[in-house]
N, CA, C, O and CB atoms as a CASP TS submission, in Angstrom:
PFRMAT TS
TARGET T0000
AUTHOR 0000-0000-0000
METHOD Language model
MODEL 1
PARENT N/A
ATOM      1  N   MET     1     110.052  81.868 120.465  1.00  0.00           N
ATOM      2  CA  MET     1     110.469  83.188 119.876  1.00  0.00           C
ATOM      3  C   MET     1     111.670  83.001 118.983  1.00  0.00           C
ATOM      4  O   MET     1     111.496  83.461 117.854  1.00  0.00           O
ATOM      5  CB  MET     1     110.807  84.234 120.994  1.00  0.00           C
ATOM      6  N   PRO     2     112.795  82.466 119.192  1.00  0.00           N
ATOM      7  CA  PRO     2     113.985  82.352 118.511  1.00  0.00           C
ATOM      8  C   PRO     2     113.522  81.607 116.987  1.00  0.00           C
ATOM      9  O   PRO     2     114.076  81.933 115.938  1.00  0.00           O
ATOM     10  CB  PRO     2     115.105  81.450 119.494  1.00  0.00           C
ATOM     11  N   ALA     3     112.670  80.800 117.035  1.00  0.00           N
ATOM     12  CA  ALA     3     112.181  80.137 115.777  1.00  0.00           C
ATOM     13  C   ALA     3     111.576  81.323 114.961  1.00  0.00           C
ATOM     14  O   ALA     3     111.963  81.535 113.811  1.00  0.00           O
ATOM     15  CB  ALA     3     111.045  78.908 116.074  1.00  0.00           C
ATOM     16  N   ILE     4     110.666  82.062 115.536  1.00  0.00           N
ATOM     17  CA  ILE     4     110.187  83.215 114.318  1.00  0.00           C
ATOM     18  C   ILE     4     111.184  83.917 113.990  1.00  0.00           C
ATOM     19  O   ILE     4     111.256  84.220 112.799  1.00  0.00           O
ATOM     20  CB  ILE     4     109.099  84.290 114.670  1.00  0.00           C
ATOM     21  N   ALA     5     112.047  84.301 114.736  1.00  0.00           N
ATOM     22  CA  ALA     5     113.284  85.141 114.199  1.00  0.00           C
ATOM     23  C   ALA     5     113.998  84.668 113.171  1.00  0.00           C
ATOM     24  O   ALA     5     114.361  85.298 112.177  1.00  0.00           O
ATOM     25  CB  ALA     5     114.252  85.356 115.140  1.00  0.00           C
ATOM     26  N   LEU     6     114.268  83.087 113.536  1.00  0.00           N
ATOM     27  CA  LEU     6     115.273  82.497 112.521  1.00  0.00           C
ATOM     28  C   LEU     6     114.086  82.422 111.117  1.00  0.00           C
ATOM     29  O   LEU     6     114.464  82.700 109.979  1.00  0.00           O
ATOM     30  CB  LEU     6     116.047  80.679 113.157  1.00  0.00           C
ATOM     31  N   LEU     7     113.020  82.117 111.343  1.00  0.00           N
ATOM     32  CA  LEU     7     112.149  81.856 110.050  1.00  0.00           C
ATOM     33  C   LEU     7     112.253  83.340 109.120  1.00  0.00           C
ATOM     34  O   LEU     7     112.569  83.413 107.933  1.00  0.00           O
ATOM     35  CB  LEU     7     110.339  81.455 110.556  1.00  0.00           C
ATOM     36  N   ALA     8     111.882  84.498 110.051  1.00  0.00           N
ATOM     37  CA  ALA     8     112.098  85.748 109.360  1.00  0.00           C
ATOM     38  C   ALA     8     113.339  86.022 108.653  1.00  0.00           C
ATOM     39  O   ALA     8     113.363  86.569 107.550  1.00  0.00           O
ATOM     40  CB  ALA     8     111.954  86.720 110.217  1.00  0.00           C
ATOM     41  N   ALA     9     114.385  85.634 109.302  1.00  0.00           N
ATOM     42  CA  ALA     9     115.667  85.952 108.714  1.00  0.00           C
ATOM     43  C   ALA     9     115.708  84.942 107.465  1.00  0.00           C
ATOM     44  O   ALA     9     116.147  85.441 106.429  1.00  0.00           O
ATOM     45  CB  ALA     9     116.952  85.759 109.819  1.00  0.00           C
ATOM     46  N   VAL    10     115.400  83.889 107.421  1.00  0.00           N
ATOM     47  CA  VAL    10     115.555  83.096 106.330  1.00  0.00           C
ATOM     48  C   VAL    10     114.690  83.354 105.130  1.00  0.00           C
ATOM     49  O   VAL    10     115.069  83.130 103.980  1.00  0.00           O
ATOM     50  CB  VAL    10     115.393  81.847 106.736  1.00  0.00           C
ATOM     51  N   PHE    11     113.381  83.886 105.482  1.00  0.00           N
ATOM     52  CA  PHE    11     112.713  84.713 104.570  1.00  0.00           C
ATOM     53  C   PHE    11     113.002  85.902 103.647  1.00  0.00           C
ATOM     54  O   PHE    11     112.635  86.096 102.488  1.00  0.00           O
ATOM     55  CB  PHE    11     111.989  85.052 105.153  1.00  0.00           C
ATOM     56  N   ILE    12     113.844  86.734 104.561  1.00  0.00           N
ATOM     57  CA  ILE    12     114.349  87.938 104.411  1.00  0.00           C
ATOM     58  C   ILE    12     115.423  87.569 103.149  1.00  0.00           C
ATOM     59  O   ILE    12     115.387  88.085 102.032  1.00  0.00           O
ATOM     60  CB  ILE    12     114.972  88.546 105.870  1.00  0.00           C
ATOM     61  N   SER    13     116.300  86.636 103.572  1.00  0.00           N
ATOM     62  CA  SER    13     117.459  86.583 102.890  1.00  0.00           C
ATOM     63  C   SER    13     117.184  86.045 101.735  1.00  0.00           C
ATOM     64  O   SER    13     117.908  86.166 100.747  1.00  0.00           O
ATOM     65  CB  SER    13     118.445  85.954 103.499  1.00  0.00           C
ATOM     66  N   GLY    14     115.848  85.251 101.778  1.00  0.00           N
ATOM     67  CA  GLY    14     115.357  84.139 100.354  1.00  0.00           C
ATOM     68  C   GLY    14     115.139  85.571  99.379  1.00  0.00           C
ATOM     69  O   GLY    14     115.749  85.794  98.333  1.00  0.00           O
ATOM     70  N   PHE    15     114.100  86.471 100.020  1.00  0.00           N
ATOM     71  CA  PHE    15     113.608  87.477  99.209  1.00  0.00           C
ATOM     72  C   PHE    15     114.661  88.435  98.462  1.00  0.00           C
ATOM     73  O   PHE    15     114.547  88.866  97.315  1.00  0.00           O
ATOM     74  CB  PHE    15     112.745  88.243 100.045  1.00  0.00           C
ATOM     75  N   GLN    16     115.762  88.683  99.407  1.00  0.00           N
ATOM     76  CA  GLN    16     116.632  89.444  98.864  1.00  0.00           C
ATOM     77  C   GLN    16     117.526  88.760  97.652  1.00  0.00           C
ATOM     78  O   GLN    16     117.968  89.402  96.699  1.00  0.00           O
ATOM     79  CB  GLN    16     117.397  89.915  99.955  1.00  0.00           C
ATOM     80  N   GLN    17     117.720  87.288  97.868  1.00  0.00           N
ATOM     81  CA  GLN    17     118.065  86.623  96.776  1.00  0.00           C
ATOM     82  C   GLN    17     117.550  86.457  95.503  1.00  0.00           C
ATOM     83  O   GLN    17     118.259  86.262  94.516  1.00  0.00           O
ATOM     84  CB  GLN    17     118.150  85.751  97.076  1.00  0.00           C
ATOM     85  N   PHE    18     116.177  86.538  95.486  1.00  0.00           N
ATOM     86  CA  PHE    18     115.245  86.535  94.633  1.00  0.00           C
ATOM     87  C   PHE    18     115.258  87.920  93.696  1.00  0.00           C
ATOM     88  O   PHE    18     115.108  87.965  92.475  1.00  0.00           O
ATOM     89  CB  PHE    18     114.019  86.299  95.406  1.00  0.00           C
ATOM     90  N   VAL    19     115.448  88.886  94.488  1.00  0.00           N
ATOM     91  CA  VAL    19     115.420  90.612  93.806  1.00  0.00           C
ATOM     92  C   VAL    19     116.613  90.335  93.336  1.00  0.00           C
ATOM     93  O   VAL    19     116.623  90.400  92.107  1.00  0.00           O
ATOM     94  CB  VAL    19     115.341  92.225  94.869  1.00  0.00           C
ATOM     95  N   SER    20     117.679  90.038  93.827  1.00  0.00           N
ATOM     96  CA  SER    20     119.072  90.212  93.153  1.00  0.00           C
ATOM     97  C   SER    20     119.030  89.458  91.994  1.00  0.00           C
ATOM     98  O   SER    20     119.494  89.983  90.982  1.00  0.00           O
ATOM     99  CB  SER    20     120.299  89.761  94.004  1.00  0.00           C
ATOM    100  N   TRP    21     118.445  88.025  91.902  1.00  0.00           N
ATOM    101  CA  TRP    21     118.555  87.121  90.649  1.00  0.00           C
ATOM    102  C   TRP    21     117.769  87.786  89.711  1.00  0.00           C
ATOM    103  O   TRP    21     118.339  87.851  88.622  1.00  0.00           O
ATOM    104  CB  TRP    21     118.062  85.614  90.816  1.00  0.00           C
ATOM    105  N   ARG    22     116.476  88.393  89.740  1.00  0.00           N
ATOM    106  CA  ARG    22     115.512  89.091  89.031  1.00  0.00           C
ATOM    107  C   ARG    22     115.814  90.265  88.337  1.00  0.00           C
ATOM    108  O   ARG    22     115.747  90.387  87.114  1.00  0.00           O
ATOM    109  CB  ARG    22     114.599  89.367  89.787  1.00  0.00           C
ATOM    110  N   TYR    23     116.179  91.209  89.210  1.00  0.00           N
ATOM    111  CA  TYR    23     116.479  92.534  88.964  1.00  0.00           C
ATOM    112  C   TYR    23     117.871  93.160  89.044  1.00  0.00           C
ATOM    113  O   TYR    23     118.071  94.361  88.862  1.00  0.00           O
ATOM    114  CB  TYR    23     115.747  93.160  89.746  1.00  0.00           C
ATOM    115  N   GLY    24     118.796  92.284  89.321  1.00  0.00           N
ATOM    116  CA  GLY    24     120.056  92.825  89.431  1.00  0.00           C
ATOM    117  C   GLY    24     120.644  93.518  90.643  1.00  0.00           C
ATOM    118  O   GLY    24     120.183  93.335  91.769  1.00  0.00           O
ATOM    119  N   THR    25     121.712  94.349  90.383  1.00  0.00           N
ATOM    120  CA  THR    25     122.153  95.348  91.606  1.00  0.00           C
ATOM    121  C   THR    25     121.065  96.301  91.783  1.00  0.00           C
ATOM    122  O   THR    25     120.822  96.595  92.953  1.00  0.00           O
ATOM    123  CB  THR    25     123.567  96.221  91.327  1.00  0.00           C
ATOM    124  N   SER    26     120.254  96.927  90.741  1.00  0.00           N
ATOM    125  CA  SER    26     119.638  98.014  90.835  1.00  0.00           C
ATOM    126  C   SER    26     118.531  97.584  91.613  1.00  0.00           C
ATOM    127  O   SER    26     118.062  98.462  92.337  1.00  0.00           O
ATOM    128  CB  SER    26     119.369  98.645  89.612  1.00  0.00           C
ATOM    129  N   GLY    27     117.884  96.255  91.667  1.00  0.00           N
ATOM    130  CA  GLY    27     116.822  95.659  92.382  1.00  0.00           C
ATOM    131  C   GLY    27     117.544  95.790  93.983  1.00  0.00           C
ATOM    132  O   GLY    27     116.979  96.472  94.838  1.00  0.00           O
ATOM    133  N   VAL    28     118.641  95.177  94.232  1.00  0.00           N
ATOM    134  CA  VAL    28     119.224  95.306  95.610  1.00  0.00           C
ATOM    135  C   VAL    28     119.385  96.552  96.074  1.00  0.00           C
ATOM    136  O   VAL    28     119.235  96.665  97.291  1.00  0.00           O
ATOM    137  CB  VAL    28     120.434  94.735  95.731  1.00  0.00           C
ATOM    138  N   VAL    29     119.672  97.622  95.407  1.00  0.00           N
ATOM    139  CA  VAL    29     119.728  98.982  95.925  1.00  0.00           C
ATOM    140  C   VAL    29     118.519  99.657  96.237  1.00  0.00           C
ATOM    141  O   VAL    29     118.406 100.367  97.237  1.00  0.00           O
ATOM    142  CB  VAL    29     120.369  99.764  95.070  1.00  0.00           C
ATOM    143  N   GLY    30     117.450  99.424  95.267  1.00  0.00           N
ATOM    144  CA  GLY    30     116.142 100.028  95.758  1.00  0.00           C
ATOM    145  C   GLY    30     115.684  99.211  96.733  1.00  0.00           C
ATOM    146  O   GLY    30     114.984  99.874  97.499  1.00  0.00           O
ATOM    147  N   LEU    31     115.768  97.884  97.113  1.00  0.00           N
ATOM    148  CA  LEU    31     115.448  97.217  98.254  1.00  0.00           C
ATOM    149  C   LEU    31     116.302  97.568  99.484  1.00  0.00           C
ATOM    150  O   LEU    31     115.775  97.411 100.586  1.00  0.00           O
ATOM    151  CB  LEU    31     115.516  95.849  97.969  1.00  0.00           C
ATOM    152  N   LEU    32     117.484  97.999  99.421  1.00  0.00           N
ATOM    153  CA  LEU    32     118.178  98.632 100.376  1.00  0.00           C
ATOM    154  C   LEU    32     117.514  99.749 100.828  1.00  0.00           C
ATOM    155  O   LEU    32     116.948  99.757 101.921  1.00  0.00           O
ATOM    156  CB  LEU    32     119.386  98.940  99.977  1.00  0.00           C
ATOM    157  N   LEU    33     117.537 100.814  99.986  1.00  0.00           N
ATOM    158  CA  LEU    33     116.965 102.163 100.159  1.00  0.00           C
ATOM    159  C   LEU    33     115.682 102.182 100.979  1.00  0.00           C
ATOM    160  O   LEU    33     115.418 102.945 101.908  1.00  0.00           O
ATOM    161  CB  LEU    33     116.691 102.775  98.812  1.00  0.00           C
ATOM    162  N   LEU    34     114.822 101.063 100.397  1.00  0.00           N
ATOM    163  CA  LEU    34     113.493 100.985 100.992  1.00  0.00           C
ATOM    164  C   LEU    34     113.613 100.578 102.288  1.00  0.00           C
ATOM    165  O   LEU    34     112.920 101.211 103.084  1.00  0.00           O
ATOM    166  CB  LEU    34     112.591 100.115 100.309  1.00  0.00           C
ATOM    167  N   THR    35     114.369  99.608 102.778  1.00  0.00           N
ATOM    168  CA  THR    35     114.461  99.101 104.237  1.00  0.00           C
ATOM    169  C   THR    35     115.164 100.031 104.929  1.00  0.00           C
ATOM    170  O   THR    35     114.622 100.283 106.005  1.00  0.00           O
ATOM    171  CB  THR    35     115.129  97.751 104.435  1.00  0.00           C
ATOM    172  N   ILE    36     116.237 100.684 104.713  1.00  0.00           N
ATOM    173  CA  ILE    36     116.850 101.805 105.573  1.00  0.00           C
ATOM    174  C   ILE    36     115.832 102.811 105.781  1.00  0.00           C
ATOM    175  O   ILE    36     115.525 103.150 106.924  1.00  0.00           O
ATOM    176  CB  ILE    36     118.118 102.482 104.925  1.00  0.00           C
ATOM    177  N   GLY    37     115.215 103.378 104.623  1.00  0.00           N
ATOM    178  CA  GLY    37     114.131 104.353 105.208  1.00  0.00           C
ATOM    179  C   GLY    37     112.986 104.153 105.963  1.00  0.00           C
ATOM    180  O   GLY    37     112.393 104.982 106.653  1.00  0.00           O
ATOM    181  N   ILE    38     112.677 102.773 105.742  1.00  0.00           N
ATOM    182  CA  ILE    38     111.642 102.209 106.761  1.00  0.00           C
ATOM    183  C   ILE    38     112.124 102.207 108.226  1.00  0.00           C
ATOM    184  O   ILE    38     111.534 102.674 109.200  1.00  0.00           O
ATOM    185  CB  ILE    38     111.274 100.719 106.387  1.00  0.00           C
ATOM    186  N   LYS    39     113.206 101.644 108.186  1.00  0.00           N
ATOM    187  CA  LYS    39     114.064 101.718 109.747  1.00  0.00           C
ATOM    188  C   LYS    39     114.239 102.775 110.364  1.00  0.00           C
ATOM    189  O   LYS    39     114.036 102.856 111.576  1.00  0.00           O
ATOM    190  CB  LYS    39     115.391 101.339 109.779  1.00  0.00           C
ATOM    191  N   ALA    40     114.724 103.955 109.489  1.00  0.00           N
ATOM    192  CA  ALA    40     115.140 105.239 109.940  1.00  0.00           C
ATOM    193  C   ALA    40     113.923 106.193 109.692  1.00  0.00           C
ATOM    194  O   ALA    40     114.071 107.415 109.712  1.00  0.00           O
ATOM    195  CB  ALA    40     116.471 105.711 109.188  1.00  0.00           C
ATOM    196  N   ARG    41     112.799 105.635 109.472  1.00  0.00           N
ATOM    197  CA  ARG    41     111.681 106.709 109.507  1.00  0.00           C
ATOM    198  C   ARG    41     111.650 107.841 108.631  1.00  0.00           C
ATOM    199  O   ARG    41     111.048 108.875 108.922  1.00  0.00           O
ATOM    200  CB  ARG    41     111.634 107.278 110.718  1.00  0.00           C
ATOM    201  N   ASN    42     112.328 107.660 107.495  1.00  0.00           N
ATOM    202  CA  ASN    42     112.666 108.738 106.550  1.00  0.00           C
ATOM    203  C   ASN    42     112.020 108.615 105.424  1.00  0.00           C
ATOM    204  O   ASN    42     112.416 107.743 104.650  1.00  0.00           O
ATOM    205  CB  ASN    42     113.981 108.840 106.240  1.00  0.00           C
ATOM    206  N   ALA    43     111.034 109.331 105.102  1.00  0.00           N
ATOM    207  CA  ALA    43     109.823 109.120 104.253  1.00  0.00           C
ATOM    208  C   ALA    43     110.691 109.409 102.570  1.00  0.00           C
ATOM    209  O   ALA    43     110.365 108.867 101.515  1.00  0.00           O
ATOM    210  CB  ALA    43     108.317 110.460 104.778  1.00  0.00           C
ATOM    211  N   THR    44     111.638 110.236 102.734  1.00  0.00           N
ATOM    212  CA  THR    44     112.359 110.297 101.315  1.00  0.00           C
ATOM    213  C   THR    44     112.953 109.278 100.895  1.00  0.00           C
ATOM    214  O   THR    44     112.638 108.804  99.804  1.00  0.00           O
ATOM    215  CB  THR    44     113.305 111.197 101.186  1.00  0.00           C
ATOM    216  N   VAL    45     114.191 108.578 101.861  1.00  0.00           N
ATOM    217  CA  VAL    45     114.661 107.350 101.527  1.00  0.00           C
ATOM    218  C   VAL    45     113.768 106.027 101.022  1.00  0.00           C
ATOM    219  O   VAL    45     114.102 105.295 100.090  1.00  0.00           O
ATOM    220  CB  VAL    45     115.307 107.057 102.611  1.00  0.00           C
ATOM    221  N   SER    46     112.697 105.893 101.745  1.00  0.00           N
ATOM    222  CA  SER    46     112.007 104.745 101.420  1.00  0.00           C
ATOM    223  C   SER    46     111.104 105.200 100.295  1.00  0.00           C
ATOM    224  O   SER    46     110.852 104.343  99.448  1.00  0.00           O
ATOM    225  CB  SER    46     111.266 104.129 102.631  1.00  0.00           C
ATOM    226  N   SER    47     110.619 106.297 100.154  1.00  0.00           N
ATOM    227  CA  SER    47     110.169 106.439  98.653  1.00  0.00           C
ATOM    228  C   SER    47     110.786 106.593  97.643  1.00  0.00           C
ATOM    229  O   SER    47     110.157 106.416  96.601  1.00  0.00           O
ATOM    230  CB  SER    47     109.528 107.241  98.437  1.00  0.00           C
ATOM    231  N   ILE    48     112.251 106.980  97.548  1.00  0.00           N
ATOM    232  CA  ILE    48     113.205 106.391  96.461  1.00  0.00           C
ATOM    233  C   ILE    48     113.419 105.183  96.239  1.00  0.00           C
ATOM    234  O   ILE    48     113.574 104.834  95.069  1.00  0.00           O
ATOM    235  CB  ILE    48     114.320 106.721  96.562  1.00  0.00           C
ATOM    236  N   GLY    49     113.487 104.186  97.335  1.00  0.00           N
ATOM    237  CA  GLY    49     113.628 102.747  97.233  1.00  0.00           C
ATOM    238  C   GLY    49     112.624 102.487  96.704  1.00  0.00           C
ATOM    239  O   GLY    49     112.859 102.022  95.589  1.00  0.00           O
ATOM    240  N   ALA    50     111.217 102.561  96.997  1.00  0.00           N
ATOM    241  CA  ALA    50     109.932 102.127  96.274  1.00  0.00           C
ATOM    242  C   ALA    50     109.904 102.525  94.792  1.00  0.00           C
ATOM    243  O   ALA    50     109.635 101.662  93.956  1.00  0.00           O
ATOM    244  CB  ALA    50     108.674 102.763  96.970  1.00  0.00           C
ATOM    245  N   VAL    51     110.205 103.962  94.374  1.00  0.00           N
ATOM    246  CA  VAL    51     110.233 104.263  93.050  1.00  0.00           C
ATOM    247  C   VAL    51     111.073 103.210  92.219  1.00  0.00           C
ATOM    248  O   VAL    51     110.654 102.675  91.193  1.00  0.00           O
ATOM    249  CB  VAL    51     110.754 105.638  92.912  1.00  0.00           C
ATOM    250  N   VAL    52     112.296 102.984  92.786  1.00  0.00           N
ATOM    251  CA  VAL    52     113.236 102.351  92.150  1.00  0.00           C
ATOM    252  C   VAL    52     112.772 101.042  91.658  1.00  0.00           C
ATOM    253  O   VAL    52     112.817 100.670  90.486  1.00  0.00           O
ATOM    254  CB  VAL    52     114.324 102.258  92.943  1.00  0.00           C
ATOM    255  N   LEU    53     112.249 100.272  92.829  1.00  0.00           N
ATOM    256  CA  LEU    53     111.600  98.998  92.507  1.00  0.00           C
ATOM    257  C   LEU    53     110.505  99.127  91.604  1.00  0.00           C
ATOM    258  O   LEU    53     110.489  98.431  90.589  1.00  0.00           O
ATOM    259  CB  LEU    53     111.130  98.340  93.673  1.00  0.00           C
ATOM    260  N   ALA    54     109.582  99.937  91.853  1.00  0.00           N
ATOM    261  CA  ALA    54     108.440 100.296  90.918  1.00  0.00           C
ATOM    262  C   ALA    54     108.986 100.328  89.418  1.00  0.00           C
ATOM    263  O   ALA    54     108.321  99.694  88.598  1.00  0.00           O
ATOM    264  CB  ALA    54     107.793 101.777  91.333  1.00  0.00           C
ATOM    265  N   LEU    55     109.893 100.861  89.062  1.00  0.00           N
ATOM    266  CA  LEU    55     110.466 101.223  87.882  1.00  0.00           C
ATOM    267  C   LEU    55     110.990 100.194  87.234  1.00  0.00           C
ATOM    268  O   LEU    55     110.932 100.148  86.006  1.00  0.00           O
ATOM    269  CB  LEU    55     111.353 102.131  88.016  1.00  0.00           C
ATOM    270  N   LEU    56     111.759  98.916  88.195  1.00  0.00           N
ATOM    271  CA  LEU    56     112.479  98.105  87.908  1.00  0.00           C
ATOM    272  C   LEU    56     111.195  96.827  87.290  1.00  0.00           C
ATOM    273  O   LEU    56     111.300  96.034  86.354  1.00  0.00           O
ATOM    274  CB  LEU    56     113.504  97.862  89.221  1.00  0.00           C
ATOM    275  N   VAL    57     109.861  97.090  88.398  1.00  0.00           N
ATOM    276  CA  VAL    57     109.143  95.890  87.851  1.00  0.00           C
ATOM    277  C   VAL    57     108.311  96.351  86.757  1.00  0.00           C
ATOM    278  O   VAL    57     107.649  95.590  86.051  1.00  0.00           O
ATOM    279  CB  VAL    57     108.272  95.152  88.907  1.00  0.00           C
ATOM    280  N   THR    58     108.361  97.778  86.611  1.00  0.00           N
ATOM    281  CA  THR    58     107.233  98.058  85.393  1.00  0.00           C
ATOM    282  C   THR    58     108.169  98.371  84.079  1.00  0.00           C
ATOM    283  O   THR    58     107.638  98.777  83.045  1.00  0.00           O
ATOM    284  CB  THR    58     106.079  99.577  85.770  1.00  0.00           C
ATOM    285  N   GLY    59     109.305  98.203  84.149  1.00  0.00           N
ATOM    286  CA  GLY    59     110.320  98.696  83.082  1.00  0.00           C
ATOM    287  C   GLY    59     109.457  98.164  81.736  1.00  0.00           C
ATOM    288  O   GLY    59     108.831  98.858  80.935  1.00  0.00           O
ATOM    289  N   PRO    60     109.635  96.673  81.753  1.00  0.00           N
ATOM    290  CA  PRO    60     109.246  96.187  80.456  1.00  0.00           C
ATOM    291  C   PRO    60     107.772  96.477  79.995  1.00  0.00           C
ATOM    292  O   PRO    60     107.418  96.081  78.885  1.00  0.00           O
ATOM    293  CB  PRO    60     109.471  94.745  80.453  1.00  0.00           C
ATOM    294  N   ALA    61     107.023  97.062  80.697  1.00  0.00           N
ATOM    295  CA  ALA    61     105.592  97.340  80.265  1.00  0.00           C
ATOM    296  C   ALA    61     105.629  98.720  79.896  1.00  0.00           C
ATOM    297  O   ALA    61     104.622  99.140  79.325  1.00  0.00           O
ATOM    298  CB  ALA    61     104.471  97.069  81.376  1.00  0.00           C
ATOM    299  N   LEU    62     106.641  99.576  80.112  1.00  0.00           N
ATOM    300  CA  LEU    62     106.606 100.801  79.410  1.00  0.00           C
ATOM    301  C   LEU    62     107.111 100.968  78.379  1.00  0.00           C
ATOM    302  O   LEU    62     107.038 102.065  77.827  1.00  0.00           O
ATOM    303  CB  LEU    62     106.980 101.634  79.931  1.00  0.00           C
TER
END
C-alpha cells in the first residue's frame, strides 16, 4: 500500500511541475482551484479551476 501512495505522490508532483512549466502561474492556480474544489466537494471552485485550465489550453486556438 505505501508503494502505491508513493507512486501517486510522484505522479502528482510531476504533473504539477509539467503544468507549471507549460502554463506558468495561471496553470498552477487553475490546478490548485480544481483540486481544492474536488476535495471540498465545492462545484463552484472546481468549475472555476476547470475553466481556467481550459482557457489556458485552448488559448492559442482562439
